[in-house]
N, CA and C of each residue as an Amber inpcrd file, in Angstrom:
protein
   348
  81.0920000 -80.4490000  -6.6900000  80.3680000 -81.5360000  -6.8310000
  79.5880000 -81.2760000  -8.1810000  79.6670000 -82.4170000  -9.0310000
  78.6880000 -82.4820000 -10.3190000  77.1430000 -82.6220000 -10.0340000
  76.3630000 -82.0150000 -10.6960000  74.9850000 -82.3610000 -10.4780000
  74.4550000 -83.5700000 -11.1520000  73.4960000 -84.0810000 -10.3070000
  72.8900000 -85.4160000 -10.8820000  71.5490000 -85.1080000 -11.0790000
  70.8200000 -85.4200000 -12.3220000  69.4360000 -84.9810000 -12.7130000
  68.8150000 -86.2330000 -12.6580000  67.7380000 -86.4550000 -11.8260000
  66.8570000 -87.4780000 -12.0220000  65.4400000 -87.1860000 -12.5200000
  65.0690000 -88.1370000 -13.3810000  63.6870000 -87.6050000 -14.2190000
  62.7880000 -88.4360000 -13.5070000  61.7590000 -87.9740000 -12.9930000
  60.3720000 -88.7530000 -12.5820000  61.0900000 -89.8080000 -11.4900000
  61.6660000 -89.3440000 -10.5960000  62.1560000 -90.3430000  -9.3050000
  61.1420000 -90.5660000  -8.6560000  61.0820000 -91.9040000  -8.2170000
  59.9510000 -92.4530000  -7.3380000  60.8390000 -92.9690000  -6.2160000
  59.8150000 -93.7450000  -5.2200000  60.8590000 -94.3870000  -4.0810000
  61.7580000 -95.3740000  -4.4400000  61.5490000 -95.8270000  -5.6060000
  62.2860000 -97.1620000  -5.7740000  63.1970000 -96.8980000  -7.1730000
  62.8980000 -96.0990000  -7.8770000  63.8200000 -95.6810000  -9.2070000
  63.2560000 -94.4840000  -9.7010000  64.3270000 -93.9420000 -10.6900000
  64.1270000 -92.9250000 -11.5530000  64.0250000 -93.2330000 -12.8160000
  63.3090000 -92.6480000 -13.8300000  62.9270000 -93.2790000 -15.3400000
  64.3540000 -92.8780000 -15.9460000  65.0450000 -91.8530000 -15.5120000
  66.4050000 -91.6040000 -16.1850000  66.9780000 -90.9860000 -15.2420000
  68.7430000 -91.2520000 -15.2620000  69.4230000 -90.2500000 -14.4810000
  70.3430000 -89.7840000 -15.3220000  70.9160000 -88.4360000 -15.3460000
  71.9350000 -87.7800000 -15.8300000  72.9670000 -87.3980000 -15.1120000
  74.2270000 -87.6730000 -15.4670000  75.4480000 -87.2960000 -14.7810000
  76.5480000 -87.1720000 -15.6010000  77.1900000 -86.0440000 -15.5070000
  78.4470000 -85.5970000 -16.5060000  78.1020000 -85.8690000 -17.9570000
  76.9040000 -85.6280000 -18.2130000  76.3690000 -85.9060000 -19.7640000
  76.2590000 -87.1260000 -20.1390000  76.1880000 -87.9760000 -19.3520000
  75.5790000 -89.3700000 -19.5900000  74.1840000 -89.4460000 -19.0300000
  73.7590000 -90.1890000 -19.9850000  72.2360000 -90.3190000 -19.5840000
  71.8860000 -91.9910000 -19.4010000  71.5380000 -92.4730000 -18.3200000
  71.0790000 -93.6890000 -18.0050000  69.4960000 -93.8810000 -17.6970000
  68.9250000 -94.7900000 -18.8330000  67.7310000 -95.0210000 -18.5370000
  67.2350000 -96.1430000 -17.6690000  65.8850000 -96.3040000 -17.0980000
  65.5760000 -97.3870000 -16.1960000  65.5610000 -98.5400000 -17.4130000
  65.2150000 -99.6640000 -16.9290000  64.6830000-100.4900000 -17.6980000
  63.3200000-100.4930000 -18.0790000  63.1770000-100.1810000 -19.4130000
  61.7400000 -99.4620000 -19.7400000  60.9780000-100.9220000 -20.3140000
  59.6210000-101.0440000 -20.0630000  58.7290000-102.1030000 -20.3860000
  57.5540000-101.5170000 -21.1450000  57.0940000-102.1300000 -21.7340000
  55.7380000-101.6090000 -22.6930000  54.7010000-101.2030000 -21.6690000
  53.9600000-100.0630000 -22.1820000  52.7830000 -99.8000000 -21.5050000
  51.6150000-100.5610000 -21.4710000  51.5460000-101.0370000 -22.8860000
  50.4050000-101.6190000 -23.2350000  51.1330000-103.2110000 -23.2250000
  50.6930000-104.0880000 -22.5190000  51.5310000-105.4770000 -22.3970000
  50.5490000-106.5480000 -23.4090000  49.3420000-105.9430000 -24.0850000
  48.4880000-106.7840000 -24.8170000  49.1640000-107.1640000 -26.1310000
  49.9830000-106.1890000 -26.5080000  50.8650000-106.4100000 -27.9670000
  51.7400000-107.5010000 -27.7880000  52.0460000-107.9420000 -29.0010000
  53.2000000-108.9210000 -29.4270000  54.3420000-108.1030000 -29.2160000
  55.6000000-109.1360000 -29.5810000  56.9110000-108.5080000 -29.3220000
  57.1830000-107.2970000 -30.1490000  56.7040000-107.2700000 -31.3560000
  57.0390000-106.2200000 -32.2290000  56.2260000-105.0790000 -31.6510000
  55.0840000-105.0840000 -31.0880000  54.1310000-103.7580000 -30.6240000
  55.0480000-103.3620000 -29.2470000  55.5450000-104.3180000 -28.3940000
  56.0390000-103.9990000 -27.3700000  57.5330000-103.3130000 -27.3270000
  58.0430000-103.6330000 -28.4540000  59.3290000-103.0780000 -28.6920000
  59.3190000-101.7490000 -29.1710000  58.3560000-101.5610000 -30.2220000
  57.9670000-100.1080000 -30.7250000  57.4340000 -99.1220000 -29.3550000
  56.8160000 -99.6600000 -28.5550000  56.3570000 -98.8330000 -27.4260000
  57.4230000 -98.4080000 -26.5430000  58.4140000 -99.4910000 -26.4690000
  59.5050000 -99.2000000 -25.5550000  60.4210000 -98.1260000 -25.9600000
  60.8250000 -98.2880000 -27.5170000  61.6750000 -97.2930000 -28.1170000
  61.0330000 -95.8640000 -28.0260000  59.6660000 -95.8220000 -28.4110000
  59.1500000 -94.4040000 -28.2760000  59.3680000 -93.9250000 -26.8480000
  59.2220000 -94.5430000 -25.5540000  59.4750000 -94.2070000 -24.3060000
  61.0110000 -93.6530000 -24.2470000  61.6040000 -94.7390000 -24.8610000
  63.1990000 -94.1880000 -24.8260000  63.4910000 -92.9830000 -25.5270000
  62.9210000 -92.9190000 -26.6910000  63.1330000 -91.5300000 -27.2100000
  62.6210000 -90.3240000 -26.6120000  61.4530000 -90.5020000 -25.8400000
  61.0180000 -89.2460000 -25.0270000  61.9610000 -88.9990000 -23.9120000
  62.5340000 -90.2220000 -23.0610000  63.5980000 -89.7420000 -22.1270000
  64.8910000 -89.2900000 -22.6140000  65.2780000 -89.7920000 -23.8340000
  66.3320000 -89.0430000 -24.2640000  66.1610000 -87.6450000 -24.6310000
  64.9250000 -87.4610000 -25.2960000  64.8280000 -86.0580000 -25.5880000
  64.7590000 -85.0370000 -24.3630000  64.1660000 -85.6340000 -23.2680000
  64.0430000 -84.9590000 -21.9820000  65.4480000 -84.4790000 -21.5160000
  66.4510000 -85.0560000 -21.7730000  67.7030000 -84.9310000 -21.4170000
  68.8550000 -84.3290000 -22.5360000  68.1570000 -83.9460000 -23.5960000
  68.8010000 -83.0260000 -24.7150000  69.6530000 -84.2550000 -25.5020000
  69.2510000 -85.3600000 -25.7640000  69.9380000 -86.1010000 -26.6970000
  69.0030000 -87.0640000 -27.4900000  69.3480000 -87.9650000 -28.1550000
  68.8470000 -88.9840000 -29.1920000  69.4010000 -90.3360000 -29.3020000
  69.0740000 -91.2290000 -30.1080000  69.4440000 -92.4360000 -30.4670000
  70.5320000 -92.2750000 -31.3320000  71.1830000 -90.9240000 -31.6770000
  72.2290000 -90.9340000 -32.2440000  73.3200000 -90.8630000 -31.4270000
  73.3210000 -90.7720000 -30.0690000  74.2050000 -90.6490000 -29.1260000
  74.2590000 -91.8170000 -28.3140000  73.8350000 -93.0210000 -28.5390000
  73.6290000 -94.3330000 -27.7760000  75.0370000 -94.8500000 -27.6420000
  75.3410000 -95.3810000 -26.3390000  76.4550000 -95.8570000 -26.0060000
  76.4890000 -97.4390000 -25.8410000  75.4530000 -97.8960000 -24.9050000
  75.2230000 -99.2780000 -24.7170000  73.6660000 -99.3040000 -24.4110000
  73.3560000-100.5530000 -24.6750000  71.8460000-101.1870000 -24.5170000
  71.8700000-102.6270000 -23.8120000  71.1960000-102.7350000 -22.9010000
  70.8460000-103.9620000 -22.4210000  69.3810000-104.4240000 -22.5240000
  69.2080000-105.7320000 -23.2280000  67.8890000-106.1770000 -23.5590000
  67.7340000-107.3670000 -23.0600000  66.3820000-107.5540000 -22.2400000
  65.9050000-108.7950000 -21.7830000  64.6920000-109.2210000 -22.4500000
  64.7970000-110.3130000 -23.0140000  63.6030000-111.0740000 -23.8190000
  63.1050000-112.1980000 -22.8980000  61.7590000-112.4550000 -22.6750000
  61.1820000-113.4720000 -22.1090000  61.5130000-114.7420000 -22.8390000
  61.7900000-114.7980000 -24.1000000  61.9700000-116.0070000 -24.8170000
  63.1120000-115.3560000 -26.0230000  63.9740000-116.0990000 -26.0060000
  65.1720000-115.5910000 -26.8920000  64.8080000-115.7360000 -28.4050000
  63.7740000-116.7200000 -28.7630000  63.2260000-116.7080000 -29.9280000
  62.8100000-115.5590000 -30.5270000  62.2400000-114.5900000 -29.5410000
  61.6480000-113.2420000 -29.9860000  62.7100000-112.2360000 -30.5780000
  63.8980000-112.8730000 -30.4610000  65.2010000-111.7530000 -30.8680000
  64.8040000-111.2650000 -32.4310000  64.6600000-112.0780000 -33.2680000
  64.8440000-111.7870000 -34.6910000  63.6900000-110.7310000 -34.6290000
  62.4810000-110.8370000 -34.5050000  61.3630000-110.0150000 -34.3980000
  61.6260000-108.6440000 -33.7610000  62.3270000-108.5830000 -32.6820000
  62.7170000-107.5800000 -31.7520000  63.9450000-106.7850000 -32.4700000
  64.7160000-107.4290000 -33.1660000  65.9300000-106.7230000 -34.1240000
  65.3270000-106.1710000 -35.1360000  64.2650000-106.5990000 -35.9060000
  63.7890000-105.8360000 -36.7960000  63.1560000-104.4470000 -36.4460000
  62.6880000-104.3880000 -35.3370000  62.1490000-103.0040000 -34.9590000
  63.3780000-102.2420000 -34.2680000  64.2360000-102.7640000 -33.6620000
  65.4460000-102.2910000 -33.1370000  66.4260000-101.7020000 -34.3900000
  66.7620000-102.4640000 -35.2890000  67.4280000-102.0390000 -36.5040000
  66.6900000-100.7760000 -37.2950000  65.5150000-100.7360000 -37.2770000
  64.6400000 -99.9840000 -37.8750000  64.8940000 -98.5100000 -37.2070000
  64.9690000 -98.7960000 -35.9510000  64.9370000 -97.4380000 -34.9440000
  66.3020000 -96.7300000 -34.8990000  67.2690000 -97.7900000 -34.9870000
  68.8450000 -97.1490000 -34.9350000  69.1390000 -96.6160000 -36.1630000
  69.9830000 -95.3360000 -35.9870000  70.3980000 -94.7510000 -37.1730000
  71.6310000 -95.4760000 -37.8730000  71.5620000 -95.5600000 -39.1670000
  72.5450000 -96.3080000 -39.5840000  74.0140000 -96.1920000 -39.3240000
  74.9640000 -97.1710000 -38.7710000  76.2940000 -97.1950000 -38.5900000
  76.2950000 -96.3520000 -37.1670000  75.3480000 -96.4520000 -36.4590000
  75.4670000 -95.7900000 -34.7390000  75.0390000 -96.8560000 -33.9020000
  75.0930000 -98.2290000 -34.0140000  74.7860000 -99.0590000 -33.1870000
  75.4630000 -99.0160000 -31.7890000  75.0510000 -99.0160000 -30.6580000
  75.4740000 -99.2030000 -29.4030000  76.1370000-100.4670000 -29.1320000
  77.0970000-100.6360000 -28.1350000  77.4500000-102.0240000 -27.5640000
  76.2120000-102.6350000 -27.2620000  75.9980000-103.9630000 -27.1740000
  74.7190000-104.5420000 -26.5290000  74.7240000-105.8540000 -26.2190000
  73.8530000-106.1450000 -25.2310000  73.6410000-107.3340000 -24.5150000
  72.2950000-107.7920000 -24.7290000  72.0550000-109.0570000 -25.2660000
  70.7230000-109.4860000 -25.5850000  70.4060000-110.7530000 -24.8070000
  69.6980000-110.9970000 -23.6930000  69.6030000-112.2930000 -23.0690000
  68.1430000-112.6100000 -22.6980000  68.1070000-113.6850000 -22.6590000
  66.7760000-114.3030000 -22.0670000  66.5480000-114.2930000 -20.6630000
  65.4620000-113.6160000 -20.0430000  65.2350000-113.5900000 -18.5680000
  63.9500000-113.6450000 -18.1560000  63.7620000-114.0680000 -16.9580000
  62.3560000-113.8390000 -16.4570000  61.9510000-112.5200000 -15.9900000
  61.2820000-111.7270000 -16.6240000  60.7500000-110.3450000 -16.0560000
  59.8540000-110.2490000 -15.0540000  59.7140000-109.0740000 -14.3680000
  58.8550000-108.5880000 -13.3310000  57.2770000-109.4030000 -13.3800000
  56.9270000-109.0030000 -14.5700000  55.6450000-109.4190000 -14.7140000
  55.4350000-110.3920000 -16.0790000  54.8600000-111.4490000 -16.2770000
  54.5360000-112.4570000 -16.9760000  54.0500000-111.7360000 -18.4260000
  53.6020000-110.6090000 -18.2840000  52.7960000-110.0020000 -19.6440000
  54.0370000-109.2690000 -20.5010000  55.1260000-108.7580000 -19.7480000
  56.2750000-108.2120000 -20.4140000  56.9660000-109.0640000 -21.2440000
  57.2520000-108.8310000 -22.5630000  58.0440000-109.6780000 -23.3340000
  59.3220000-109.0800000 -23.5380000  59.6570000-108.1180000 -23.5240000
  60.8400000-107.2500000 -23.6540000  61.1260000-106.2460000 -22.6030000
  62.3630000-106.0050000 -22.1790000  62.7230000-104.6900000 -21.4920000
  63.8980000-104.5680000 -21.8060000  64.3530000-102.9970000 -21.9780000
  65.5200000-102.4340000 -22.5840000  65.9250000-101.2160000 -21.7850000
  67.3490000-101.1710000 -21.3220000  67.7760000-100.0640000 -20.7180000
  69.0290000 -99.7430000 -21.6590000  69.0190000 -98.2170000 -21.6860000
  69.9340000 -97.4450000 -22.4090000  70.9110000 -96.6200000 -21.4640000
  72.1380000 -96.5320000 -22.2410000  73.0620000 -95.6080000 -21.5490000
  73.5030000 -94.6610000 -22.8970000  73.3160000 -93.3180000 -22.8800000
  73.5530000 -92.4310000 -23.8020000  74.4050000 -91.4550000 -23.2030000
  75.0190000 -90.5630000 -24.0790000  75.6050000 -89.3540000 -23.7830000
  74.8460000 -88.1040000 -24.5160000  75.1620000 -86.8750000 -23.8480000
  74.3970000 -85.7960000 -24.7070000  75.3540000 -85.1520000 -25.7610000
């Protein structure tokens, strides 16, 4: 049976799960919700970098991204940060939708699937 590695598991979720060389992150939200969409997106991507590093991978190995915005009009500003973070030519498949998030202070939430 293959080993499942869970990072910072709590009673309701793990920050990341690795199985067969695939890394799945939780839906990551900003630690500081006082910032605008640009600040929150930067914070989220820093957290994702750390989670991927914990599992021996990075943003050059992204497979899929799911992005939820509280207002789809934030998409352009979020994409500026997103595209600056992505290595050129290595964009994953992606969905980006407007959604009501768990806390109204969250403007964006991002979930990643990557491989090692």
